[in-house]
PADRENMAR-622418 format. One record per residue: x, y, z of N, C-alpha, C in turn; residue in one letter; residue number from 0. Coordinates in steps of 0.001 Angstrom, whole numbers, plus 524288, in hexadecimal, padded with zeros to 5 digits. Each point is the difference from the previous one (the first is absolute). Last residue first. Example, Ala and Ser with C-alpha at 12.3 -4.5 7.8 and 13.67 -1.06 7.14 Angstrom:
PADRENMAR-622418
+-------+-------+-------+-------+-------+-------+-------+-------+-------+------+-----+
|  n.px |  n.py |  n.pz | ca.px | ca.py | ca.pz |  c.px |  c.py |  c.pz | rest |  nr |
+-------+-------+-------+-------+-------+-------+-------+-------+-------+------+-----+
| 83232 | 7F736 | 81BA8 | 80334 | 804A6 | 8003C | 7FCFE | 80442 | 802DA |    S |   1 |
| 80122 | 7E9A8 | 7FFBA | 7FC86 | 804A6 | 80000 | 80384 | 804B0 | 80000 |    A |   0 |
+-------+-------+-------+-------+-------+-------+-------+-------+-------+------+-----+
***
This chain:
PADRENMAR-622418
+-------+-------+-------+-------+-------+-------+-------+-------+-------+------+-----+
|  n.px |  n.py |  n.pz | ca.px | ca.py | ca.pz |  c.px |  c.py |  c.pz | rest |  nr |
+-------+-------+-------+-------+-------+-------+-------+-------+-------+------+-----+
| 0C4B1 | 612C8 | 3F3EA | 801CA | 803EF | 7FC36 | 7FB75 | 8023D | 7FD0C |    X |  51 |
| 7FED6 | 7F851 | 81441 | 7FFCD | 7FE74 | 7FA7D | 801AD | 8046E | 7FC5D |    X |  50 |
| 80789 | 7FDB4 | 8135D | 7FBAC | 802BC | 7FD8E | 7FFE2 | 7FE5A | 7FA43 |    X |  49 |
| 8079C | 7F3AB | 81002 | 80147 | 803F6 | 7FC0F | 7FB06 | 80292 | 7FE05 |    X |  48 |
| 8001A | 7F2F4 | 80D97 | 80599 | 800E2 | 7FFB4 | 8016C | 8047F | 7FC63 |    X |  47 |
| 7EEA8 | 7F9A6 | 8028D | 801A7 | 801A7 | 80532 | 805D4 | 80130 | 8001A |    X |  46 |
| 7F77D | 7F932 | 7F0EB | 7FF2E | 805A6 | 80099 | 80142 | 801E2 | 80576 |    X |  45 |
| 808A3 | 7EF95 | 7F504 | 7FC2D | 800F9 | 8041B | 7FF80 | 805DB | 800F0 |    X |  44 |
| 80594 | 7F888 | 7ED88 | 8029A | 8017A | 804DE | 7FBCC | 80156 | 803F8 |    X |  43 |
| 7FB9B | 7FBB1 | 7EE9A | 802EE | 7FB73 | 801E2 | 802E0 | 80123 | 80519 |    X |  42 |
| 7F638 | 80CB8 | 7F5AC | 7FC94 | 7FCEA | 80367 | 802CA | 7FB2A | 80211 |    X |  41 |
| 806FC | 80CA2 | 7F36D | 80126 | 8010D | 8057C | 7FC78 | 7FCEC | 803A3 |    X |  40 |
| 806AA | 7FFC8 | 7EC26 | 7FC0B | 7FD17 | 802DC | 8011C | 800AA | 805CA |    X |  39 |
| 80577 | 80883 | 7EB48 | 800C4 | 7FFB7 | 805AB | 7FB72 | 7FD25 | 8027C |    X |  38 |
| 808EB | 8002B | 7EC63 | 7FAF1 | 7FF98 | 8029B | 8010D | 7FF51 | 805D4 |    X |  37 |
| 80A49 | 806EC | 7ED4F | 800A6 | 7FE71 | 8056C | 7FAA5 | 80027 | 80298 |    X |  36 |
| 807CA | 7FDCA | 7EB69 | 7FBE8 | 8023F | 80340 | 800CD | 7FDDE | 80584 |    X |  35 |
| 80B6D | 801D6 | 7ECC2 | 7FFBE | 7FDEB | 80557 | 7FBCA | 80305 | 802F6 |    X |  34 |
| 80851 | 7FBDF | 7EACD | 7FC4F | 802AA | 8037B | 80027 | 7FD64 | 80556 |    X |  33 |
| 80C05 | 7FB42 | 7F254 | 7FD24 | 80423 | 7FD44 | 7FC77 | 8031B | 8039C |    X |  32 |
| 81246 | 7F313 | 7FFFB | 7FBA4 | 801A0 | 80338 | 7FD5B | 804A6 | 7FD5F |    X |  31 |
| 80B2E | 7F071 | 7F663 | 7FFE0 | 8058C | 80156 | 7FB2C | 8012B | 80343 |    X |  30 |
| 80D75 | 7EF16 | 7F9B2 | 7FAC7 | 80146 | 801FD | 8002C | 805A7 | 801E2 |    X |  29 |
| 80C43 | 7F3E7 | 7F17D | 7FF65 | 803E5 | 80423 | 7FA3F | 80087 | 8018B |    X |  28 |
| 80842 | 7F5E0 | 7F185 | 801BE | 7FDB6 | 804F6 | 7FF3A | 803B3 | 8049C |    X |  27 |
| 7F49F | 8030E | 7EFB5 | 80476 | 7FC82 | 7FF58 | 80181 | 7FDA0 | 80543 |    X |  26 |
| 7F284 | 80BC6 | 80445 | 80286 | 800FB | 7FAEE | 804F2 | 7FCC7 | 7FFBF |    X |  25 |
| 7ED28 | 80359 | 80C60 | 80461 | 7FC87 | 7FEE4 | 801F4 | 80128 | 7FA79 |    X |  24 |
| 7F539 | 80B03 | 80FC6 | 80031 | 7FEF4 | 7FA68 | 804EB | 7FCC6 | 7FF00 |    X |  23 |
| 7F2D5 | 803BB | 8120C | 80508 | 7FF79 | 7FD5B | 7FF39 | 7FF40 | 7FA32 |    X |  22 |
| 7F5B2 | 8071D | 812AA | 7FF27 | 7FE8E | 7FA8F | 8054D | 80019 | 7FD4B |    X |  21 |
| 7F80A | 7FED4 | 8156D | 803E0 | 80165 | 7FC06 | 7FE5A | 7FE09 | 7FAA1 |    X |  20 |
| 7F948 | 80462 | 81482 | 7FDBA | 7FDC4 | 7FB4D | 8036B | 801D8 | 7FB7C |    X |  19 |
| 8031E | 7FDDE | 8160F | 800FD | 8028C | 7FB06 | 7FD13 | 7FD17 | 7FBB7 |    X |  18 |
| 7FB8A | 801E5 | 815B8 | 80267 | 7FCF9 | 7FBCD | 800CF | 8036E | 7FB3A |    X |  17 |
| 7FDB4 | 80150 | 816EB | 7FD49 | 8005D | 7FB09 | 802AB | 7FC9A | 7FBF5 |    X |  16 |
| 80233 | 80A9A | 81483 | 7FFF6 | 7FB13 | 7FD24 | 7FCE9 | 800BF | 7FAFF |    X |  15 |
| 80B68 | 80BD2 | 80FC0 | 7FBC2 | 7FFB4 | 7FC2A | 80062 | 7FAC0 | 7FD4A |    X |  14 |
| 80828 | 80C2D | 811B2 | 7FF93 | 7FB14 | 7FD30 | 7FB61 | 80042 | 7FC4E |    X |  13 |
| 80DEE | 80D12 | 80BEF | 7FB1F | 7FFC1 | 7FD11 | 80001 | 7FAF5 | 7FCE3 |    X |  12 |
| 80A4D | 808F4 | 8122D | 80006 | 7FC87 | 7FB7D | 7FA9D | 7FFEB | 7FD84 |    X |  11 |
| 80B6B | 80EB7 | 80C12 | 7FB20 | 7FD1C | 7FF62 | 80071 | 7FCA5 | 7FB1E |    X |  10 |
| 80FB9 | 8082B | 80DBD | 7FD49 | 7FFFE | 7FAF3 | 7FB16 | 7FC97 | 80012 |    X |   9 |
| 80B53 | 80AC4 | 80E2D | 7FD23 | 7FB09 | 80007 | 7FCD5 | 7FFAA | 7FAEB |    X |   8 |
| 80A8D | 80ECA | 8018F | 80325 | 7FC20 | 802DB | 7FD74 | 7FA99 | 80039 |    X |   7 |
| 7FB05 | 80BDF | 7EFA5 | 7FFA7 | 800AE | 805AB | 8034D | 7FBD1 | 802B4 |    X |   6 |
| 7FC20 | 80360 | 7ED1C | 80555 | 80012 | 80214 | 80009 | 800D2 | 805E6 |    X |   5 |
| 7F2AB | 7F88C | 7EF1F | 80043 | 80267 | 80525 | 80599 | 7FFB2 | 80208 |    X |   4 |
| 7F835 | 7F89B | 7EFF9 | 8033E | 804A4 | 7FF7C | 80094 | 802E7 | 80522 |    X |   3 |
| 7F6E6 | 7EF3E | 7FB80 | 7FCFB | 804B4 | 800FF | 80327 | 804F9 | 7FF1F |    X |   2 |
| 80104 | 7EBE9 | 7F653 | 801B2 | 80305 | 8047D | 7FCD0 | 804F4 | 80090 |    X |   1 |
| 7FF27 | 7EB79 | 7F704 | 7FE3B | 80552 | 7FF7A | 801A7 | 802DD | 804EB |    X |   0 |
+-------+-------+-------+-------+-------+-------+-------+-------+-------+------+-----+
***
């Protein structure tokens, strides 16, 4: 994940989490039907980053 910052000293943004995906299987193909992104900013020390 980037910040879009174009300053000379760019800031890095880190986020952790997981995807909850729902697939539909049709013959030989698996189709992604739904994706939910669950952020878990508590995995990053709050002294290093501000929680999302």
